[in-house]
C-alpha positions in Angstrom: 106.6 170.6 86.5 110.0 172.2 86.2 109.7 172.1 82.4 106.5 174.2 82.4 108.3 176.9 84.5 111.2 177.1 82.0 110.6 180.1 79.7 112.6 178.4 76.9 110.3 175.4 76.9 107.2 177.6 76.9 108.6 179.7 74.1 109.3 176.5 72.1 105.7 175.1 72.7 104.1 178.4 71.7 106.3 178.6 68.6 105.3 175.1 67.6 101.6 176.0 68.0 102.0 179.0 65.8 104.2 177.1 63.3 101.7 174.3 63.0 98.9 176.7 62.2 101.1 178.6 59.7 102.0 175.4 57.9 98.4 174.5 57.5 97.6 178.0 56.2 100.4 177.8 53.6 100.1 174.1 52.5 98.7 173.0 49.2 99.4 169.3 49.8 97.3 167.1 52.1 100.2 165.6 54.0 101.6 169.1 54.8 98.2 170.2 56.0 97.9 167.1 58.2 101.4 167.6 59.5 100.6 171.2 60.5 97.5 170.1 62.4 99.4 167.4 64.2 102.2 169.8 65.2 99.7 172.3 66.5 97.9 169.6 68.6 101.0 168.0 70.0 102.4 171.4 71.1 99.1 172.6 72.5 98.4 169.5 74.8 101.4 170.3 77.1 100.3 173.9 77.4 96.9 172.7 78.6 98.4 171.2 81.7 100.9 174.1 82.3 98.8 175.4 85.2 97.4 172.1 86.6 93.9 172.2 87.9 91.7 169.4 89.1 90.6 168.3 85.7 93.5 169.6 83.5 95.0 166.2 82.8 91.6 164.7 82.0 90.8 167.6 79.7 94.2 167.3 77.9 93.7 163.5 77.4 90.2 164.0 76.0 91.4 166.8 73.7 94.4 164.7 72.5 92.3 161.6 71.6 89.6 163.6 69.9 92.0 165.6 67.8 93.9 162.4 67.0 90.7 160.8 65.8 89.8 163.9 63.7 93.3 163.9 62.2 93.1 160.2 61.3 89.7 160.8 59.6 91.2 163.7 57.7 94.1 161.6 56.5 91.8 158.8 55.5 89.7 161.2 53.4 92.9 162.5 51.7 94.1 159.0 50.9 90.7 158.0 49.6 90.7 161.1 47.4 94.2 160.2 46.1 93.0 156.7 45.2 90.0 158.1 43.3 91.6 161.1 41.6 95.3 160.4 41.8 95.8 163.9 43.3 97.2 165.0 46.6 96.6 168.7 46.0 94.1 170.2 48.5 92.1 172.0 45.8 91.6 168.7 43.8 89.2 167.1 46.3 85.8 167.1 44.6 84.4 163.5 45.0 81.4 163.6 47.4 82.6 160.7 49.6 86.1 162.2 50.5 84.6 165.6 50.8 81.9 164.4 53.3 84.5 162.6 55.4 86.7 165.7 55.4 83.8 167.9 56.5 83.0 165.5 59.4 86.7 165.5 60.4 86.7 169.3 60.5 83.5 169.3 62.5 85.2 167.1 65.0 88.3 169.4 65.0 86.2 172.5 65.5 83.8 171.0 68.0 80.6 171.6 66.1 77.7 169.2 65.9 77.7 166.2 65.6 81.3 166.3 67.0 80.8 168.8 69.8 80.4 166.7 72.9 84.1 166.9 73.8 84.4 170.7 73.7 82.4 171.5 76.8 84.1 168.9 78.9 87.6 170.0 77.8 86.8 173.6 78.3 85.6 173.0 81.8 88.9 171.5 82.8 91.1 174.3 81.5 92.1 177.7 82.9 90.4 180.7 81.5 93.4 181.8 79.3 93.8 178.3 77.8 90.1 178.2 77.3 90.4 181.4 75.3 93.2 179.9 73.2 91.0 176.8 72.5 88.0 178.9 71.5 90.0 181.2 69.2 93.4 180.3 67.9 92.7 176.6 67.7 89.8 177.2 65.3 91.9 178.9 62.7 93.7 176.0 61.0 90.6 173.7 60.5 88.5 176.7 59.4 91.0 177.6 56.7 90.9 174.1 55.4 87.1 174.3 55.3 87.4 177.5 53.3 89.5 175.8 50.7 87.4 172.7 50.4 83.7 173.6 50.0 81.4 170.7 49.2 79.4 171.0 46.0 76.3 170.0 47.9 75.1 173.1 49.8 73.0 171.1 52.2 76.0 169.8 54.2 77.4 173.2 55.4 74.0 174.8 55.7 72.7 172.0 57.9 75.9 172.0 60.0 75.7 175.7 60.4 72.0 175.8 61.4 72.4 172.9 63.8 75.4 174.5 65.4 73.5 177.8 66.0 70.5 175.9 67.6 72.7 173.5 69.7 74.9 176.3 70.9 71.9 178.3 72.0 70.0 175.5 73.7 73.1 174.0 75.4 74.0 177.2 77.2 70.6 177.8 78.7 70.9 175.7 81.8 74.6 176.1 82.5 76.1 177.7 85.6 79.7 177.3 84.6 81.1 180.2 82.6 83.6 178.0 80.7 80.8 175.7 79.5 78.7 178.7 78.5 81.6 180.0 76.4 82.0 176.6 74.8 78.4 176.7 73.6 78.9 180.3 72.6 81.8 179.1 70.4 79.6 176.4 68.8 76.9 179.0 68.0 79.2 181.5 66.5 81.0 179.0 64.4 77.5 178.0 63.1 77.1 181.6 61.8 80.4 181.4 60.0 79.6 178.1 58.4 76.1 178.9 57.3 77.4 181.7 55.0 80.7 180.1 54.0 79.6 178.9 50.5 78.1 182.3 49.6 80.7 184.7 50.9 84.1 183.7 52.3 84.7 187.3 53.4 81.6 187.4 55.5 82.5 184.0 57.1 86.0 185.2 58.0 84.5 188.5 59.3 82.1 186.5 61.6 85.0 184.4 62.9 87.3 187.4 63.5 84.5 189.3 65.3 83.9 186.4 67.5 87.6 185.9 68.3 87.9 189.6 69.4 84.8 189.6 71.5 85.4 186.2 73.1 89.0 187.1 73.9 87.8 190.3 75.7 85.3 188.3 77.6 87.7 185.7 78.8 90.2 188.4 79.9 87.3 190.0 81.8 86.6 186.7 83.6 90.3 186.4 84.4 90.4 189.9 85.9 87.4 189.1 88.1 88.5 185.5 88.9 85.1 184.2 88.0 84.5 180.6 87.0 80.7 180.4 87.6 77.6 182.5 87.8 77.8 182.9 91.6 81.3 184.3 91.5 80.1 187.1 89.1 77.9 188.5 91.9 81.0 190.0 93.5 82.5 191.3 90.2 81.4 194.9 90.8 83.2 195.0 94.2 86.5 193.9 92.6 86.4 196.4 89.7 83.2 198.4 89.1 84.3 199.9 85.7 85.1 196.4 84.4 81.7 195.1 85.5 80.0 197.8 83.4 82.3 197.0 80.5 81.5 193.3 80.9 77.8 194.1 80.3 78.5 195.8 77.0 80.8 193.1 75.8 78.2 190.4 76.5 75.6 192.4 74.6 78.0 192.7 71.7 78.6 189.0 71.7 74.8 188.5 71.6 74.6 190.8 68.5 72.8 193.8 69.9 73.1 197.1 68.0 74.9 199.5 68.0 77.8 197.2 69.1 80.3 195.4 66.9 78.7 191.9 67.3 75.6 193.1 65.4 77.5 193.6 62.1 78.4 190.0 61.1 74.9 188.7 62.0 73.2 191.5 60.1 75.3 191.0 57.0 75.0 187.2 57.1 71.2 187.4 57.3 71.2 189.9 54.5 73.3 187.6 52.3 71.2 184.5 53.1 68.0 186.5 52.0 69.7 187.6 48.8 70.5 183.9 48.1 66.9 183.0 48.5 67.3 181.2 51.9 64.6 183.2 53.7 63.5 180.4 56.0 67.1 179.6 57.0 67.8 183.2 57.8 64.7 183.4 59.9 65.6 180.2 61.8 69.1 181.4 62.4 67.9 184.8 63.7 65.4 183.2 66.1 68.0 180.7 67.3 70.3 183.6 68.1 67.8 184.7 70.7 68.7 181.5 72.7 72.3 182.6 72.9 71.3 186.1 73.8 69.3 184.8 76.7 72.2 183.2 78.5 74.4 186.2 77.7 71.8 188.4 79.5 71.9 185.9 82.4 75.7 186.5 82.7 75.2 190.2 82.4 72.5 190.2 85.1 74.7 188.3 87.5 77.7 190.5 86.9 76.2 194.0 86.8 72.7 193.9 88.4 73.3 191.5 91.3 74.4 192.9 94.7 76.5 190.6 96.8 76.4 190.7 100.6 77.9 193.9 101.8 80.5 192.4 104.1 84.3 192.9 104.5 85.3 189.9 102.4 82.9 191.1 99.6 84.1 194.7 99.5 87.8 194.3 100.3 89.1 193.4 96.8 88.6 196.8 95.2 91.0 198.3 97.8 93.7 195.9 96.9 96.1 196.6 93.9 95.7 194.4 90.9 98.7 192.7 89.1 96.7 192.0 85.9 97.7 193.8 82.7 95.0 195.5 80.7 97.1 196.2 77.6 95.4 193.6 75.5 91.9 194.2 77.0 91.8 197.9 76.0 92.0 197.5 72.2 89.8 194.4 72.2 87.1 196.2 74.1 87.4 199.3 71.9 86.9 197.2 68.8 84.2 195.2 70.3 82.1 198.2 71.3 82.9 200.8 68.7 83.7 199.2 65.4 80.2 199.1 64.0 80.7 202.3 61.9 83.3 200.3 59.9 80.4 198.4 58.3 80.3 200.5 55.0 84.0 199.8 54.6 83.5 196.1 55.2 80.7 196.0 52.7 82.9 197.5 50.0 85.2 194.5 50.4 82.5 192.0 49.7 82.5 190.4 46.2 
């Protein structure tokens, strides 16, 4: 455990995580993209057990084997494409068989159906801050590869996107653990980004960035209140009443309620799907979003509208000084709650 307390080792691991993602961003060759993904995974696994919890080692092992399997499937699809076309360039993958294998590999990497079962179990074994990294930063590299390789058959990404929205909404309904709820929230929001990917890359990136900002703010909120389950949220207002009120607004933004920021990507995506003629798909996605909204409201009710027993242990925390830093929480909360007026500017960027 001495290695994890050494700041040089931590700096090296974080640098490798960032470098692996950057290599995948900048690569035009399949081997370089695969190398970036592997560097990112191998550096992220030790960080998962930096603050060992009861299930941290188990979560790290599950994450490693899942990501290794996805990377092997990705490499197999690249080799198969090279055998068929003689090209190792990322943009030269157009045969349906390698493309389908690639999409399945990225689905396993991202944790979307049918490869989503590992995400909730891994998230449950991590700390809140590492769960935030898994839900946000670790989605970037696979998603960038999906942007570059879009299958000619629209049904693949549309089906994956819609199934992700439905599974993410249904899976979070009966959960009491906040980290599992956030895992299903990640699945649902990635579904919104996937369902519009073939029609507007800008909208897909906007949906992902909006989710990353809102989810990061929510994870930091849970860290401030030291809440891991629904019961712990009942005392959130005694620890910091302003944060409990802010938590309610961030949850509503994550659910896509106007006039908050989370409403913008859902609104624009539904509008784009209708313009492309997918009216039934847009209706199903909008109705499935109500499932996710239901468990967001459950969290908001537990945090803001539930009064815990008025005893000394329940009311003492607000009198004690906090050592948490709100420097990152302030801009994330401001953007999450007040960035909806930027919608006209965003729409001018759309092709």
